[in-house]
C-alpha positions as CSV (number, residue, x, y, z in Angstrom):
1,P,-258.1,-16.5,-47.4
2,V,-257.4,-13.9,-50.0
3,L,-260.1,-12.9,-52.5
4,R,-259.0,-13.1,-56.1
5,I,-260.9,-11.9,-59.1
6,E,-260.3,-13.8,-62.4
7,T,-259.8,-11.4,-65.2
8,G,-259.0,-13.9,-68.0
9,S,-255.5,-12.5,-68.5
10,H,-252.7,-11.1,-66.4
11,S,-253.5,-7.9,-64.5
12,G,-249.8,-7.2,-63.7
13,S,-246.5,-7.2,-65.6
14,V,-245.5,-10.5,-67.2
15,V,-241.9,-11.0,-66.2
16,A,-241.3,-14.6,-67.3
17,I,-242.2,-16.7,-70.3
18,G,-241.5,-20.4,-71.0
19,T,-242.5,-23.0,-73.6
20,D,-242.2,-26.8,-74.1
21,V,-239.9,-28.2,-76.8
22,S,-242.8,-28.6,-79.3
23,G,-244.1,-25.1,-78.7
24,R,-247.6,-26.3,-77.9
25,W,-247.8,-24.6,-74.5
26,V,-246.7,-21.1,-73.6
27,V,-246.5,-20.4,-69.8
28,T,-246.3,-16.9,-68.4
29,G,-245.5,-15.7,-64.9
30,S,-246.6,-12.3,-63.6
31,L,-246.3,-9.9,-60.7
32,D,-250.1,-10.4,-60.4
33,K,-249.2,-13.6,-58.5
34,T,-250.4,-16.0,-61.2
35,V,-248.9,-18.5,-63.7
36,R,-251.0,-18.9,-66.8
37,V,-250.8,-21.7,-69.4
38,W,-251.8,-20.7,-73.0
39,D,-252.3,-22.8,-76.1
40,R,-249.8,-21.4,-78.5
41,T,-251.8,-22.2,-81.7
42,T,-255.1,-20.7,-80.5
43,G,-253.9,-18.2,-78.0
44,E,-256.6,-19.6,-75.6
45,L,-256.0,-19.5,-71.8
46,V,-255.9,-23.2,-70.8
47,R,-255.2,-23.0,-67.0
48,V,-254.4,-20.6,-64.2
49,L,-252.0,-21.7,-61.5
50,R,-252.2,-19.9,-58.2
51,P,-249.3,-20.3,-55.9
52,P,-249.8,-19.3,-52.2
53,I,-250.0,-15.5,-51.8
54,G,-249.8,-13.0,-49.0
55,E,-249.4,-9.3,-48.4
56,G,-246.9,-7.2,-50.4
57,S,-244.6,-9.2,-52.7
58,E,-245.5,-12.6,-51.2
59,G,-246.5,-14.7,-54.2
60,K,-245.1,-12.6,-57.1
61,I,-243.7,-14.9,-59.8
62,Y,-240.3,-14.1,-61.3
63,S,-239.5,-17.2,-63.3
64,V,-241.2,-20.1,-65.1
65,A,-240.0,-23.2,-67.0
66,V,-241.7,-26.1,-68.8
67,S,-240.4,-29.6,-69.0
68,P,-239.4,-30.6,-72.5
69,D,-242.5,-32.8,-72.9
70,G,-244.8,-30.1,-71.5
71,S,-246.1,-32.3,-68.7
72,T,-244.6,-30.2,-65.8
73,I,-244.5,-26.5,-65.1
74,F,-242.0,-24.9,-62.7
75,C,-242.3,-21.5,-61.2
76,G,-240.4,-19.5,-58.7
77,G,-240.6,-16.1,-57.1
78,F,-241.2,-14.4,-53.8
79,T,-242.6,-17.5,-52.2
80,G,-241.2,-17.5,-48.7
81,R,-241.3,-15.2,-45.8
82,G,-238.2,-13.1,-45.2
83,T,-236.8,-12.8,-41.8
């Protein structure tokens, strides 16, 4: 297990931003190894998605996307062990 402290916002550089077609949700991906979902109208943090993480770059997020209807979030990054 890896201890994570919730700060309420990203603690690393945001490198990816996505939104649904209606613009209701804004999704951000960061080098802090989190994906965050924000309500665009209020700016409120709605949810934090935490992909598996590890040492070094393992878990850093480099891309995000949102399905047109806003029901599905996709993210990608350094999510597999290199050989």
